C-alpha positions as CSV (number, residue, x, y, z in Angstrom):
1,M,55.9,-0.3,-58.7
2,A,54.2,1.1,-61.7
3,D,50.7,2.6,-61.7
4,F,48.5,1.9,-64.7
5,K,46.0,4.8,-65.4
6,E,44.8,5.8,-68.8
7,D,42.2,8.5,-69.6
8,Y,40.3,8.5,-72.9
9,N,37.9,11.1,-74.2
10,Y,35.6,9.2,-76.4
11,D,33.2,12.2,-76.9
12,N,36.0,14.1,-78.8
13,Y,36.6,11.2,-81.1
14,Y,33.0,10.5,-82.0
15,G,32.2,14.2,-82.3
16,R,34.4,14.5,-85.4
17,K,32.8,14.7,-88.8
18,K,33.0,11.4,-90.5
19,K,34.9,11.1,-93.8
20,K,34.3,8.6,-96.4
21,S,37.8,7.2,-96.4
22,N,39.4,3.9,-95.4
23,K,42.0,5.9,-93.5
24,G,39.5,6.5,-90.7
25,I,38.9,2.7,-90.3
26,V,42.7,2.1,-90.2
27,I,43.1,4.7,-87.5
28,L,40.2,3.3,-85.5
29,C,41.8,-0.2,-85.7
30,L,45.1,1.2,-84.5
31,I,43.5,3.0,-81.5
32,C,41.7,-0.2,-80.5
33,A,44.9,-2.2,-80.8
34,I,46.7,0.2,-78.5
35,I,43.9,0.2,-75.9
36,G,43.8,-3.6,-76.0
37,G,47.5,-3.8,-75.6
38,V,47.5,-1.5,-72.5
39,I,44.6,-3.3,-70.9
40,G,46.2,-6.7,-71.7
41,S,49.5,-5.7,-70.2
42,A,47.8,-4.5,-67.0
43,I,45.9,-7.7,-66.7
44,T,48.9,-9.8,-67.3
45,S,50.9,-7.8,-64.8
46,V,48.2,-8.4,-62.2
47,L,47.9,-12.1,-62.8
48,F,51.5,-13.0,-63.2
49,G,53.6,-10.2,-61.6
50,G,51.7,-9.9,-58.3
51,S,49.4,-7.1,-57.5
52,E,48.0,-5.1,-54.6
53,L,44.3,-4.1,-54.9
54,Q,43.2,-1.1,-53.1
55,S,39.6,0.1,-53.0
56,T,37.6,2.7,-51.1
57,G,33.8,2.4,-50.9
58,N,31.7,0.1,-53.0
59,S,32.4,1.7,-56.3
60,N,35.0,0.5,-58.9
61,E,35.9,4.1,-59.6
62,N,38.6,4.3,-56.9
63,I,40.3,0.9,-57.5
64,T,44.0,1.1,-58.5
65,I,46.2,-1.9,-59.3
66,N,49.9,-1.7,-58.4
67,A,52.0,-4.3,-60.3
68,K,55.1,-5.8,-58.5
69,T,58.2,-6.5,-60.4
70,E,60.1,-7.9,-57.3
71,N,60.0,-11.4,-55.9
72,T,56.6,-12.9,-55.3
73,V,55.3,-12.7,-51.7
74,A,55.7,-16.4,-51.0
75,A,59.3,-16.4,-52.2
76,A,60.2,-13.3,-50.2
77,V,58.5,-14.7,-47.0
78,A,60.2,-18.1,-47.4
79,K,63.6,-16.4,-47.8
80,K,63.1,-14.4,-44.6
81,A,61.5,-17.1,-42.4
82,M,63.2,-20.3,-43.5
83,P,66.3,-20.0,-41.3
84,S,63.9,-19.9,-38.2
85,V,62.1,-23.1,-39.1
86,V,63.4,-26.4,-37.8
87,G,62.6,-30.1,-38.2
88,I,61.9,-32.1,-35.1
89,T,62.1,-35.9,-35.0
90,T,61.4,-38.3,-32.2
91,S,62.0,-42.0,-31.8
92,E,61.5,-44.9,-29.4
93,I,61.9,-48.6,-29.3
94,Q,58.6,-50.5,-29.1
95,Q,58.1,-54.2,-28.7
96,S,56.0,-55.9,-31.3
97,I,55.3,-59.5,-32.4
98,F,58.3,-59.1,-34.6
99,G,60.5,-58.0,-31.8
100,A,61.9,-54.6,-31.0
101,V,60.8,-52.0,-33.6
102,E,61.9,-48.3,-33.8
103,S,58.9,-45.9,-34.0
104,R,59.6,-42.5,-35.3
105,G,57.7,-39.2,-35.4
106,T,58.3,-36.0,-37.4
107,G,57.2,-32.4,-36.9
108,S,58.3,-28.8,-37.2
109,G,59.3,-26.0,-34.9
110,I,59.9,-22.3,-34.8
111,I,63.0,-20.7,-33.3
112,V,61.7,-18.0,-31.0
113,D,65.0,-17.0,-29.2
114,E,68.5,-17.0,-30.5
115,K,69.7,-18.9,-27.4
116,G,67.9,-22.1,-28.5
117,Y,64.3,-21.9,-27.5
118,I,62.0,-23.6,-30.0
119,L,58.2,-23.4,-30.1
120,T,56.3,-26.5,-31.3
121,N,53.2,-28.6,-30.6
122,T,53.0,-30.9,-27.6
123,H,52.0,-33.8,-29.8
124,V,55.2,-33.4,-31.9
125,V,57.3,-34.2,-28.8
126,K,55.1,-37.0,-27.4
127,M,55.3,-40.7,-28.2
128,G,53.1,-43.4,-26.8
129,G,51.1,-40.7,-25.0
130,K,54.2,-39.5,-23.0
131,L,56.5,-36.6,-23.4
132,V,59.9,-37.7,-24.8
133,N,63.1,-37.0,-22.8
134,S,64.9,-35.8,-25.9
135,C,64.4,-35.2,-29.6
136,K,66.5,-34.4,-32.7
137,V,66.4,-30.8,-34.1
138,L,67.4,-30.2,-37.7
139,L,68.5,-26.7,-38.4
140,N,68.3,-24.8,-41.7
141,D,72.0,-25.3,-42.4
142,G,71.6,-29.1,-42.2
143,T,73.0,-29.4,-38.7
144,T,71.3,-31.8,-36.4
145,I,71.5,-31.2,-32.6
146,E,69.8,-32.7,-29.6
147,G,66.8,-30.9,-28.0
148,K,64.9,-31.4,-24.8
149,P,61.2,-30.5,-24.1
150,I,61.3,-28.1,-21.1
151,W,57.6,-27.1,-21.0
152,A,54.4,-28.6,-22.5
153,D,50.7,-28.6,-22.0
154,S,48.6,-31.1,-24.0
155,S,45.3,-29.2,-23.4
156,I,46.5,-26.3,-25.6
157,D,49.0,-28.4,-27.7
158,V,51.9,-26.1,-27.0
159,A,55.5,-27.1,-26.1
160,I,58.9,-25.4,-25.8
161,V,62.0,-27.3,-26.8
162,K,65.5,-26.1,-25.7
163,V,68.7,-26.9,-27.7
164,N,72.2,-26.2,-26.4
165,T,74.4,-24.6,-29.1
166,T,77.3,-22.1,-29.1
167,E,75.9,-20.6,-32.3
168,K,73.3,-17.9,-32.3
169,L,70.2,-19.1,-33.9
170,K,68.0,-17.0,-36.2
171,S,64.8,-16.3,-34.3
172,A,61.6,-15.7,-36.1
173,E,59.8,-12.3,-36.1
174,L,56.5,-12.6,-34.3
175,G,53.5,-10.7,-35.7
176,D,50.2,-9.6,-34.2
177,S,47.5,-12.3,-34.6
178,D,44.8,-10.0,-33.1
179,E,45.0,-7.8,-36.2
180,L,44.3,-10.6,-38.7
181,Q,41.4,-10.3,-41.2
182,I,39.7,-13.0,-43.2
183,G,41.1,-13.0,-46.8
184,E,44.7,-12.0,-45.8
185,T,47.7,-13.9,-47.3
186,A,48.8,-16.9,-45.2
187,I,51.9,-18.9,-45.9
188,A,52.9,-22.2,-44.1
189,I,56.3,-23.7,-43.8
190,G,57.0,-27.1,-42.4
191,N,58.0,-30.7,-43.0
192,P,54.9,-32.5,-44.3
193,I,54.7,-36.3,-44.2
194,D,58.4,-36.9,-43.4
195,M,61.8,-35.1,-43.6
196,A,62.1,-36.0,-47.3
197,Y,59.8,-33.0,-47.9
198,Q,61.4,-30.7,-45.3
199,R,60.7,-27.0,-45.4
200,S,57.9,-27.2,-47.9
201,V,56.1,-23.8,-48.5
202,T,52.4,-23.5,-49.2
203,Q,50.4,-20.4,-49.7
204,G,46.7,-19.5,-49.2
205,I,44.6,-17.1,-47.2
206,I,43.1,-16.7,-43.7
207,S,39.8,-18.5,-44.2
208,G,38.4,-18.0,-40.7
209,L,39.1,-16.8,-37.2
210,N,38.2,-18.0,-33.7
211,R,37.6,-21.6,-34.7
212,Y,37.0,-24.5,-32.3
213,V,38.3,-28.0,-33.1
214,G,39.4,-31.2,-31.5
215,Q,43.1,-32.0,-31.1
216,V,44.9,-34.6,-33.3
217,D,46.0,-36.7,-30.3
218,G,42.6,-36.7,-28.6
219,G,43.9,-34.5,-25.8
220,G,40.9,-32.2,-25.7
221,Y,39.7,-29.2,-27.7
222,M,41.3,-25.9,-28.6
223,T,39.5,-22.6,-29.2
224,G,40.3,-19.3,-30.9
225,L,42.2,-21.0,-33.8
226,I,43.1,-19.5,-37.2
227,Q,41.6,-21.4,-40.2
228,T,43.6,-21.4,-43.4
229,D,43.4,-23.1,-46.8
230,A,47.2,-23.1,-47.1
231,S,48.0,-26.8,-47.3
232,I,48.9,-28.4,-43.9
233,N,49.7,-32.0,-43.4
234,E,51.2,-34.3,-40.8
235,G,54.7,-33.0,-40.1
236,N,53.6,-29.4,-40.6
237,S,52.6,-29.4,-37.0
238,G,54.6,-26.9,-34.9
239,G,55.7,-25.0,-38.0
240,P,54.8,-21.3,-38.6
241,L,51.9,-19.7,-40.3
242,L,53.2,-16.4,-41.7
243,N,51.7,-13.2,-43.1
244,A,52.9,-11.3,-46.2
245,K,55.5,-9.5,-44.1
246,G,57.1,-12.8,-43.1
247,Q,55.9,-12.5,-39.5
248,V,54.7,-15.5,-37.5
249,I,51.0,-15.1,-36.9
250,G,50.3,-18.7,-35.8
251,M,51.6,-22.2,-35.2
252,N,50.2,-24.9,-37.4
253,T,48.6,-27.6,-35.3
254,V,45.9,-29.7,-37.1
255,K,44.3,-30.5,-40.4
256,V,40.7,-31.7,-40.6
257,S,40.9,-35.0,-42.6
258,V,37.2,-34.9,-43.7
259,G,37.8,-31.9,-46.0
260,E,40.4,-30.3,-48.2
261,G,41.7,-26.8,-47.4
262,L,40.9,-27.0,-43.7
263,G,44.0,-26.3,-41.7
264,F,44.2,-24.7,-38.3
265,S,46.9,-22.7,-36.4
266,I,47.2,-21.5,-32.8
267,P,47.3,-17.6,-32.8
268,I,50.8,-16.5,-31.9
269,N,49.5,-13.8,-29.4
270,S,48.0,-16.5,-27.2
271,V,51.5,-18.2,-27.0
272,K,53.6,-15.1,-26.5
273,P,53.1,-15.0,-22.7
274,I,54.2,-18.6,-22.5
275,I,57.3,-18.0,-24.5
276,D,58.4,-15.0,-22.5
277,S,57.8,-16.7,-19.1
278,V,59.5,-20.0,-20.1
279,I,62.6,-18.1,-21.4
280,E,62.7,-15.9,-18.3
281,T,61.8,-18.3,-15.5
282,G,61.8,-21.8,-17.1
283,D,58.1,-22.3,-16.4
284,Y,54.7,-20.8,-17.1
285,K,51.6,-21.1,-14.9
286,V,48.2,-20.4,-16.2
287,V,46.0,-18.3,-14.0
288,S,43.7,-20.2,-11.7
289,M,40.0,-19.6,-10.9
290,G,40.1,-21.8,-7.9
291,T,37.3,-24.1,-8.9
292,E,36.6,-27.8,-9.6
293,S,34.2,-28.4,-12.5
294,L,32.8,-30.9,-14.9
295,D,31.4,-30.8,-18.5
296,V,27.7,-30.1,-18.5
297,A,27.2,-32.3,-21.6
298,R,28.8,-35.3,-19.9
299,L,26.8,-34.7,-16.7
300,Q,23.5,-34.6,-18.5
301,R,24.2,-37.7,-20.5
302,Y,25.4,-39.7,-17.5
303,Y,22.7,-38.7,-15.1
304,E,19.9,-38.0,-17.6
305,K,19.2,-34.7,-15.9
306,D,18.3,-31.5,-17.7
307,L,20.4,-28.5,-16.5
308,G,18.7,-26.1,-18.9
309,V,21.8,-25.7,-21.1
310,R,23.5,-27.8,-23.7
311,E,27.1,-26.9,-23.0
312,G,29.2,-25.3,-20.3
313,V,31.1,-26.3,-17.1
314,F,29.3,-27.2,-13.9
315,V,31.1,-25.8,-10.8
316,F,30.9,-28.3,-7.9
317,R,33.6,-26.8,-5.7
318,V,34.8,-23.2,-5.1
319,Y,37.9,-22.8,-3.0
320,E,38.0,-20.2,-0.3
321,N,39.9,-17.0,-1.0
322,S,40.2,-17.9,-4.7
323,P,39.5,-15.5,-7.5
324,A,36.2,-17.4,-8.2
325,A,35.1,-17.1,-4.6
326,K,35.9,-13.4,-4.5
327,S,33.9,-12.8,-7.7
328,G,30.8,-14.4,-6.2
329,I,30.8,-17.7,-8.1
330,K,29.1,-20.4,-6.1
331,D,28.9,-24.2,-6.0
332,G,26.3,-25.3,-8.6
333,D,26.9,-22.4,-11.0
334,I,27.3,-23.2,-14.7
335,I,30.0,-21.1,-16.5
336,V,29.0,-20.6,-20.2
337,K,31.1,-17.6,-21.2
338,I,34.3,-15.8,-20.3
339,G,34.6,-12.4,-22.0
340,E,33.6,-13.1,-25.6
341,D,34.7,-16.8,-25.5
342,N,32.0,-19.4,-25.2
343,I,32.8,-22.1,-22.6
344,S,31.6,-25.6,-23.6
345,T,33.9,-27.9,-21.8
346,V,36.6,-28.0,-19.1
347,D,39.2,-28.1,-21.8
348,S,37.8,-25.0,-23.5
349,L,37.8,-23.3,-20.1
350,K,41.5,-24.0,-19.6
351,S,42.4,-22.9,-23.1
352,T,40.5,-19.6,-22.5
353,L,42.3,-18.9,-19.2
354,Y,45.6,-18.9,-21.1
355,K,44.6,-15.6,-22.6
356,Y,44.7,-13.9,-19.2
357,K,47.5,-13.0,-16.7
358,V,47.6,-11.9,-13.1
359,G,45.8,-8.6,-12.7
360,D,43.4,-9.0,-15.6
361,S,39.7,-8.7,-15.0
362,V,36.9,-10.1,-17.2
363,D,33.1,-10.5,-17.2
364,M,31.9,-14.1,-16.9
365,T,28.4,-15.3,-17.9
366,I,27.0,-18.0,-15.6
367,I,23.7,-19.8,-15.2
368,R,22.4,-19.8,-11.6
369,D,19.1,-21.4,-10.7
370,G,18.2,-21.4,-14.4
371,K,18.8,-17.7,-14.9
372,E,21.7,-16.0,-16.7
373,E,23.8,-13.7,-14.6
374,K,27.1,-11.9,-15.0
375,V,30.0,-11.7,-12.6
376,N,33.4,-10.0,-12.8
377,I,36.5,-12.0,-11.9
378,T,40.0,-10.6,-11.3
379,F,42.9,-13.1,-11.6
380,T,45.5,-13.1,-9.0
381,D,48.6,-15.3,-8.3
382,Y,46.4,-17.7,-6.4
383,S,47.2,-21.4,-7.0
384,V,45.8,-24.1,-4.8
385,A,48.4,-26.5,-6.2
386,D,51.4,-24.3,-5.5
387,D,53.7,-26.4,-3.4
388,A,55.8,-23.3,-2.5
389,N,52.9,-22.2,-0.3
390,E,52.4,-25.5,1.6
391,D,54.2,-24.4,4.7
392,K,52.5,-21.0,5.1
393,D,49.7,-22.1,7.5
394,E,47.7,-25.1,8.6
395,N,44.6,-23.9,6.8
396,F,46.4,-24.3,3.5
397,K,47.5,-27.8,4.4
398,E,44.0,-28.8,5.3
399,Q,42.8,-27.3,2.0
400,K,45.4,-29.3,0.1
401,I,44.3,-32.5,1.9
402,E,40.7,-31.7,1.1
403,E,41.6,-31.2,-2.6
404,N,43.3,-34.5,-2.8
405,R,40.4,-36.2,-1.1
406,I,37.9,-34.6,-3.5
407,K,39.9,-35.8,-6.5
408,E,39.7,-39.4,-5.2
409,K,35.9,-39.3,-5.1
410,S,33.7,-40.6,-8.0
411,P,31.6,-38.1,-9.9
412,S,28.5,-39.6,-8.2
413,D,29.8,-38.9,-4.7
414,L,30.8,-35.3,-5.7
415,L,27.4,-34.5,-7.1
416,K,25.1,-36.0,-4.6
417,E,24.7,-32.7,-2.8
418,F,23.4,-31.1,-6.0
419,G,20.7,-33.7,-6.4
420,F,22.4,-35.9,-9.1
């Protein structure tokens, strides 16, 4: 890199005694031309050669511009990350008025382990509302191999696909999405529209953090998303969002169709525990609070009853010995916040719980009898649905039976005891 810094002492120049000669005019013109050339070169270098702007304070006095003569950021990132990006296609035969018709889907994926584990979106490996049994995975070298979804959760739109190959795959380098700042470089790689445009590269910036939007397949809502203006289209889903170092900082998941430059990615840090657990054990279980709850907004619309809040989740059942019970949460409480995350729906509650693991403690904000209170919950390995515990004691069996009975009730039956 070359540093451009020029010092000019104009006082010395204008302090000279003027001479009545055209030579002074010529010299002045030459000096102006030289200065213009230096400034023009610096500007051209910044605009077309890539630059890094560093500033301290609010003054322009400490700004320096470092011109880059090497590859542009996008080209360097693409070269590093491209071998870790795959194309994923799904297909199924559907019956129509014209007979059997093949329906196809296209998406992207990120190799996260050299043994063949690939991160993608759940909606990429679903057809007709169901998870596919197998899919085709297109590698960077043009090879197509069969893959199988081994873990998926529609509520957070995350899935893991496994391929069997004797070759070591090139796994992506995962970055730290917690360190992101608005305005940073963001580069997306994926297969927009269909495989004819595979491994397209688009560049933009991080436009926003901690966004909340609906999923593309209507499966719920996701929180904590990264917003970017790097172009994302159908088919980019499941592909990586990268920083200037070529590290994966997010997984592209959705584009808002009502506006341009509104793409969203799932922060990679929220997915890392899932990746590690699925690779090590073949499964991942989100921590459980041990509650049954419903959306406040739906309850208020359905029963025309004012609960004093617009959004949140209404707890109508707290299981004995659960983390929620031990924290002091009671039937009838409304959960509105966990840590710094606002809880508006049951889906947002589930998405937020993915951020925590066994042993973590966090403050929760609840509304009880119309007043705001705080409780602290510590997550354990508690799971009311863990079949491995069914034979432990009769109490658990009774609790399991009660849980199934509750799920069969209508909302009106469940809520009668709360005055609905």
